[in-house]
ROGULUM-70863 format. One record per residue: x, y, z of N, C-alpha, C in turn; residue in three letters. Coordinates in steps of 0.05 Angstrom, whole numbers, padded with zeros to 5 digits. Example, Ala and Ser with C-alpha at 12.3 -4.5 7.8 and 13.67 -1.06 7.14 Angstrom:
REM residues 2
n.u|n.v|n.w|ca.u|ca.v|ca.w|c.u|c.v|c.w|code
00264|-00114|00156|00246|-00090|00156|00264|-00066|00156|ala
00257|-00045|00142|00273|-00021|00143|00258|00001|00157|ser
REM end
This chain:
REM residues 207
n.u|n.v|n.w|ca.u|ca.v|ca.w|c.u|c.v|c.w|code
00017|-00024|00000|00000|00000|00000|00018|00025|00000|met
00010|00045|-00016|00026|00069|-00017|00023|00086|00009|met
00044|00097|00018|00044|00112|00043|00031|00139|00038|ile
00013|00148|00055|00000|00173|00052|00019|00196|00058|asn
00015|00219|00044|00031|00242|00049|00013|00267|00048|arg
00021|00288|00062|00007|00313|00061|00017|00328|00035|ile
-00003|00335|00018|00004|00348|-00007|-00013|00373|-00010|cys
-00006|00389|-00030|-00021|00414|-00036|-00029|00414|-00065|val
-00054|00421|-00070|-00065|00422|-00097|-00049|00444|-00113|cys
-00039|00438|-00136|-00023|00457|-00152|-00040|00480|-00162|pro
-00067|00477|-00163|-00084|00498|-00175|-00096|00516|-00154|asp
-00107|00505|-00132|-00121|00521|-00112|-00108|00521|-00085|cys
-00086|00507|-00081|-00071|00506|-00056|-00085|00492|-00033|asp
-00105|00475|-00039|-00118|00460|-00018|-00099|00439|-00007|leu
-00097|00438|00019|-00080|00418|00032|-00096|00393|00036|val
-00085|00370|00029|-00099|00345|00031|-00080|00323|00037|phe
-00091|00301|00046|-00075|00277|00050|-00077|00259|00026|glu
-00055|00254|00012|-00056|00239|-00012|-00063|00210|-00006|arg
-00084|00200|-00019|-00092|00173|-00012|-00075|00152|-00026|pro
-00077|00127|-00016|-00064|00105|-00029|-00081|00097|-00053|ala
-00068|00095|-00076|-00083|00090|-00101|-00076|00062|-00112|leu
-00096|00049|-00122|-00092|00023|-00135|-00083|00029|-00164|ala
-00073|00009|-00178|-00064|00012|-00205|-00086|00024|-00223|asn
-00079|00045|-00237|-00097|00058|-00256|-00115|00079|-00243|gly
-00115|00082|-00217|-00132|00102|-00204|-00118|00129|-00203|gln
-00134|00150|-00201|-00124|00178|-00200|-00140|00193|-00178|ala
-00128|00213|-00166|-00141|00229|-00146|-00145|00257|-00156|ala
-00168|00269|-00151|-00174|00296|-00159|-00180|00313|-00135|glu
-00175|00339|-00138|-00180|00358|-00117|-00210|00361|-00113|cys
-00219|00360|-00087|-00247|00362|-00082|-00258|00390|-00085|gly
-00240|00410|-00087|-00249|00438|-00089|-00250|00447|-00118|arg
-00228|00442|-00133|-00226|00453|-00160|-00226|00431|-00182|cys
-00224|00406|-00174|-00225|00384|-00193|-00199|00379|-00208|gly
-00177|00392|-00200|-00152|00388|-00213|-00141|00360|-00208|ala
-00126|00349|-00227|-00114|00323|-00224|-00090|00326|-00204|arg
-00092|00311|-00182|-00072|00313|-00161|-00050|00293|-00164|leu
-00057|00268|-00167|-00037|00247|-00170|-00050|00223|-00184|cys
-00034|00206|-00195|-00044|00183|-00209|-00025|00160|-00205|gln
-00037|00136|-00202|-00021|00112|-00199|-00008|00105|-00225|ser
00018|00097|-00223|00033|00090|-00247|00043|00062|-00244|lys
00027|00042|-00253|00035|00014|-00250|00061|00008|-00266|pro
00078|-00008|-00253|00103|-00016|-00266|00121|00008|-00274|his
00120|00029|-00259|00134|00053|-00266|00165|00049|-00265|phe
00174|00031|-00248|00203|00026|-00246|00213|00013|-00271|val
00199|-00008|-00280|00208|-00022|-00304|00206|-00004|-00329|asp
00185|00012|-00331|00181|00030|-00354|00202|00052|-00354|lys
00208|00064|-00331|00228|00085|-00330|00256|00073|-00337|thr
00261|00049|-00327|00287|00036|-00332|00290|00031|-00362|leu
00269|00022|-00375|00270|00015|-00404|00273|00040|-00421|ala
00257|00060|-00415|00257|00085|-00432|00282|00101|-00428|phe
00292|00103|-00403|00317|00117|-00399|00341|00103|-00411|ser
00341|00077|-00411|00363|00062|-00424|00362|00066|-00454|leu
00338|00065|-00465|00335|00070|-00494|00345|00098|-00501|ala
00338|00118|-00485|00348|00145|-00490|00378|00147|-00489|gly
00390|00133|-00470|00420|00133|-00468|00433|00120|-00492|leu
00420|00099|-00503|00431|00086|-00526|00429|00103|-00551|leu
00408|00119|-00552|00404|00138|-00575|00422|00162|-00572|phe
00432|00168|-00548|00444|00194|-00543|00468|00201|-00560|tyr
00488|00183|-00560|00513|00189|-00575|00509|00193|-00605|ile
00495|00174|-00619|00491|00180|-00647|00473|00204|-00652|pro
00454|00210|-00634|00437|00233|-00638|00452|00259|-00637|ala
00474|00260|-00621|00489|00285|-00618|00513|00287|-00635|asn
00522|00265|-00647|00546|00266|-00663|00542|00262|-00693|thr
00521|00247|-00701|00516|00242|-00729|00501|00267|-00741|leu
00505|00271|-00767|00492|00294|-00780|00461|00292|-00779|pro
00448|00313|-00773|00419|00314|-00772|00407|00323|-00799|val
00418|00345|-00810|00409|00356|-00835|00433|00364|-00852|leu
00431|00361|-00878|00451|00371|-00897|00437|00390|-00916|thr
00447|00414|-00918|00435|00435|-00935|00452|00438|-00960|leu
00439|00436|-00983|00452|00440|-01009|00440|00464|-01022|leu
00455|00487|-01021|00445|00512|-01031|00466|00525|-01049|ile
00458|00531|-01074|00476|00544|-01093|00503|00530|-01095|leu
00502|00504|-01097|00526|00488|-01100|00543|00485|-01075|gly
00534|00495|-01053|00548|00493|-01028|00533|00475|-01009|met
00547|00459|-00994|00533|00441|-00976|00543|00446|-00947|asp
00524|00443|-00928|00530|00447|-00900|00517|00424|-00884|ser
00533|00409|-00870|00523|00387|-00854|00522|00395|-00825|thr
00500|00391|-00812|00495|00400|-00785|00489|00377|-00766|asn
00501|00378|-00743|00495|00360|-00721|00493|00377|-00696|ser
00484|00365|-00674|00482|00380|-00649|00509|00392|-00641|met
00530|00376|-00641|00555|00386|-00632|00567|00406|-00652|met
00562|00402|-00678|00572|00421|-00697|00559|00449|-00693|asn
00533|00448|-00686|00519|00473|-00681|00531|00488|-00657|gly
00538|00474|-00636|00551|00486|-00613|00578|00498|-00620|val
00594|00483|-00636|00620|00493|-00644|00618|00517|-00662|gln
00598|00517|-00680|00595|00540|-00698|00587|00565|-00683|gln
00569|00562|-00664|00561|00586|-00648|00585|00597|-00633|leu
00601|00580|-00622|00625|00589|-00607|00645|00602|-00626|phe
00648|00591|-00650|00667|00603|-00669|00658|00630|-00679|ser
00631|00634|-00680|00620|00659|-00690|00620|00681|-00668|asp
00629|00673|-00644|00630|00693|-00622|00607|00692|-00603|gly
00587|00675|-00609|00564|00673|-00591|00569|00652|-00570|tyr
00590|00657|-00553|00598|00636|-00534|00577|00631|-00513|trp
00562|00652|-00506|00541|00649|-00485|00518|00632|-00496|trp
00511|00636|-00522|00490|00620|-00534|00499|00591|-00538|met
00524|00588|-00546|00534|00560|-00549|00535|00546|-00522|ser
00540|00560|-00500|00540|00548|-00474|00512|00540|-00466|phe
00492|00556|-00472|00464|00549|-00466|00455|00525|-00482|leu
00461|00525|-00508|00453|00502|-00524|00467|00477|-00514|val
00493|00479|-00508|00508|00456|-00498|00496|00446|-00472|leu
00489|00464|-00454|00478|00457|-00428|00450|00445|-00430|leu
00432|00459|-00444|00404|00450|-00444|00398|00428|-00463|cys
00413|00425|-00485|00407|00405|-00505|00426|00382|-00506|ser
00449|00384|-00492|00469|00362|-00492|00475|00351|-00464|val
00483|00369|-00446|00492|00361|-00420|00469|00352|-00402|val
00449|00370|-00399|00426|00364|-00381|00411|00339|-00389|val
00404|00335|-00415|00390|00310|-00423|00406|00285|-00415|pro
00432|00286|-00418|00449|00263|-00411|00447|00257|-00381|leu
00450|00279|-00365|00449|00275|-00336|00421|00266|-00327|ile
00400|00278|-00340|00373|00271|-00333|00367|00241|-00339|asp
00375|00232|-00363|00370|00204|-00370|00386|00186|-00352|leu
00411|00193|-00346|00428|00177|-00329|00416|00174|-00301|ser
00407|00197|-00290|00395|00196|-00263|00370|00179|-00262|leu
00353|00182|-00282|00328|00165|-00282|00335|00136|-00285|met
00356|00130|-00301|00364|00102|-00304|00374|00090|-00278|phe
00392|00105|-00265|00403|00094|-00240|00383|00095|-00217|phe
00365|00114|-00217|00343|00114|-00197|00326|00089|-00200|ile
00317|00084|-00225|00300|00061|-00230|00315|00035|-00224|ala
00341|00034|-00231|00357|00011|-00225|00360|00007|-00195|leu
00364|00029|-00180|00366|00028|-00151|00340|00019|-00138|gly
00317|00028|-00148|00292|00020|-00137|00286|-00010|-00143|leu
00295|-00019|-00166|00291|-00047|-00174|00310|-00065|-00159|lys
00334|-00056|-00153|00354|-00071|-00139|00363|-00055|-00114|met
00348|-00056|-00092|00352|-00038|-00069|00380|-00039|-00058|pro
00393|-00061|-00060|00420|-00063|-00048|00442|-00051|-00065|arg
00435|-00042|-00089|00455|-00031|-00108|00466|-00005|-00099|leu
00449|00013|-00088|00458|00040|-00079|00449|00044|-00050|phe
00465|00057|-00034|00455|00065|-00007|00431|00083|-00009|pro
00414|00082|00010|00389|00097|00009|00395|00127|00007|arg
00415|00137|00021|00421|00166|00020|00429|00175|-00008|ala
00444|00158|-00022|00453|00165|-00050|00429|00165|-00068|tyr
00411|00146|-00065|00387|00145|-00082|00369|00169|-00078|leu
00366|00178|-00053|00350|00202|-00047|00363|00226|-00060|ile
00389|00229|-00059|00403|00251|-00071|00399|00252|-00101|lys
00400|00228|-00114|00396|00227|-00143|00367|00235|-00150|met
00348|00227|-00133|00320|00235|-00138|00317|00266|-00137|met
00330|00278|-00117|00329|00307|-00114|00342|00321|-00137|cys
00366|00311|-00146|00380|00324|-00168|00363|00322|-00194|trp
00351|00298|-00198|00335|00295|-00223|00311|00314|-00223|gln
00299|00317|-00200|00275|00334|-00198|00282|00363|-00204|his
00307|00372|-00196|00315|00400|-00201|00325|00404|-00229|arg
00337|00384|-00241|00349|00387|-00267|00330|00383|-00290|leu
00308|00369|-00286|00292|00361|-00309|00280|00384|-00324|lys
00276|00407|-00311|00264|00430|-00325|00285|00444|-00343|glu
00310|00437|-00341|00331|00450|-00357|00335|00436|-00384|trp
00325|00412|-00386|00328|00397|-00412|00310|00408|-00433|gly
00320|00415|-00456|00304|00428|-00477|00310|00415|-00505|met
00311|00389|-00506|00316|00376|-00532|00292|00381|-00551|thr
00268|00384|-00540|00245|00389|-00558|00247|00416|-00572|glu
00261|00436|-00559|00265|00462|-00572|00283|00459|-00597|val
00304|00442|-00594|00322|00437|-00617|00307|00423|-00639|tyr
00289|00404|-00632|00273|00391|-00652|00255|00411|-00667|met
00243|00429|-00652|00227|00450|-00664|00244|00467|-00683|leu
00268|00473|-00675|00286|00488|-00693|00292|00473|-00718|gly
00295|00447|-00717|00300|00431|-00741|00275|00433|-00760|ile
00251|00431|-00749|00227|00433|-00765|00225|00460|-00778|leu
00230|00482|-00763|00228|00509|-00773|00249|00513|-00796|val
00274|00503|-00791|00294|00506|-00812|00287|00491|-00837|ala
00275|00467|-00834|00267|00451|-00857|00246|00466|-00873|tyr
00226|00477|-00859|00204|00490|-00873|00213|00516|-00886|ile
00230|00531|-00872|00239|00557|-00883|00258|00554|-00906|lys
00275|00534|-00906|00297|00532|-00925|00292|00512|-00948|met
00270|00497|-00946|00265|00477|-00967|00262|00489|-00994|ile
00252|00514|-00996|00248|00527|-01022|00274|00540|-01032|ser
00295|00541|-01016|00320|00554|-01024|00340|00534|-01035|met
00336|00509|-01031|00355|00489|-01041|00345|00461|-01033|gly
00364|00443|-01032|00357|00415|-01026|00366|00409|-00997|lys
00348|00396|-00983|00354|00389|-00955|00353|00358|-00953|ile
00375|00347|-00943|00377|00318|-00940|00375|00311|-00910|leu
00359|00291|-00904|00356|00282|-00876|00381|00265|-00869|ile
00394|00273|-00848|00418|00259|-00840|00413|00234|-00824|gly
00434|00218|-00820|00431|00193|-00805|00425|00198|-00775|ala
00432|00222|-00765|00428|00228|-00737|00399|00235|-00730|gly
00383|00242|-00750|00355|00251|-00743|00338|00229|-00731|leu
00338|00204|-00742|00322|00183|-00729|00332|00178|-00700|pro
00358|00179|-00696|00368|00175|-00669|00359|00197|-00650|phe
00359|00222|-00661|00351|00245|-00645|00321|00243|-00638|phe
00305|00235|-00657|00276|00232|-00652|00272|00209|-00632|val
00287|00188|-00635|00285|00166|-00615|00293|00174|-00587|gly
00314|00190|-00585|00322|00200|-00559|00301|00218|-00547|met
00290|00236|-00564|00269|00255|-00554|00244|00240|-00544|leu
00235|00220|-00560|00212|00204|-00552|00218|00188|-00526|val
00242|00177|-00524|00250|00162|-00500|00250|00180|-00475|ser
00260|00204|-00478|00260|00223|-00456|00232|00230|-00447|val
00214|00235|-00466|00186|00241|-00460|00173|00218|-00446|met
00177|00194|-00456|00164|00170|-00444|00175|00164|-00416|leu
00201|00169|-00413|00213|00165|-00387|00202|00184|-00366|ala
00198|00209|-00374|00186|00229|-00356|00157|00223|-00350|his
00143|00212|-00370|00115|00205|-00365|00113|00181|-00346|leu
00132|00163|-00348|00132|00139|-00331|00141|00145|-00302|ser
00161|00163|-00300|00173|00168|-00274|00159|00190|-00259|tyr
00157|00188|-00233|00146|00209|-00216|00162|00209|-00190|asp
00172|00233|-00182|00189|00235|-00159|00175|00227|-00133|thr
00150|00236|-00129|00136|00230|-00105|00130|00200|-00103|glu
00122|00189|-00126|00116|00160|-00127|00141|00144|-00121|tyr
00164|00154|-00131|00189|00140|-00126|00196|00141|-00097|ala
00192|00163|-00083|00197|00164|-00054|00178|00145|-00039|phe
00153|00144|-00048|00134|00125|-00035|00144|00096|-00039|asp
00153|00090|-00063|00162|00063|-00069|00187|00057|-00052|tyr
00204|00077|-00049|00228|00073|-00033|00221|00068|-00003|leu
00201|00083|00007|00193|00079|00035|00181|00052|00039|asp
00167|00042|00019|00154|00015|00022|00175|-00007|00024|glu
00198|-00002|00013|00220|-00022|00013|00233|-00024|00041|gln
00229|-00004|00057|00242|-00003|00083|00269|00009|00082|gly
00282|00013|00104|00308|00026|00106|00330|00006|00101|ser
00352|00016|00089|00376|00000|00085|00399|00019|00084|tyr
00423|00009|00088|00446|00026|00088|00458|00029|00060|asp
REM end
């Protein structure tokens, strides 16, 4: 049974005691009707699988070319890391740092944390409880900084804007990047910090 906790409605700030939910059940606020929490069956296995898939997609997604532009006899091949290097070479070091942080570094840390958290919940003796709690807190704080979907939106905008100017070839890195983006989204949908803490409490204490 899930351990009850005092929670606050994100919409109307009503304080309530979060009930224990069976698989597939959800709780709603009695005052405003907002969705408060929802049971996520098999969330450990799903988070483990999706985060591992995202990590496998990560290296080719960031190193292989995503788009190749053929304009007026000139070609330009672009990948995530090439974009960061080009911004830095053009003097936009602060923008290159933001792109590197939000689209390369944070997604890697986020996926790694979710993978090791799920692995630690599945195999309780693998990590000390204190380390697992720290990883949960770090992941909760870092997840808002990941912006791979913004880069994907930039790819779509570039494709639409420049398709009339020349020829655009889809690179080998695009399927991997889409796979990584989908894996990140599914991992976030499967994982829940509060639910993970409840799951950890149910397992009891260990060193």
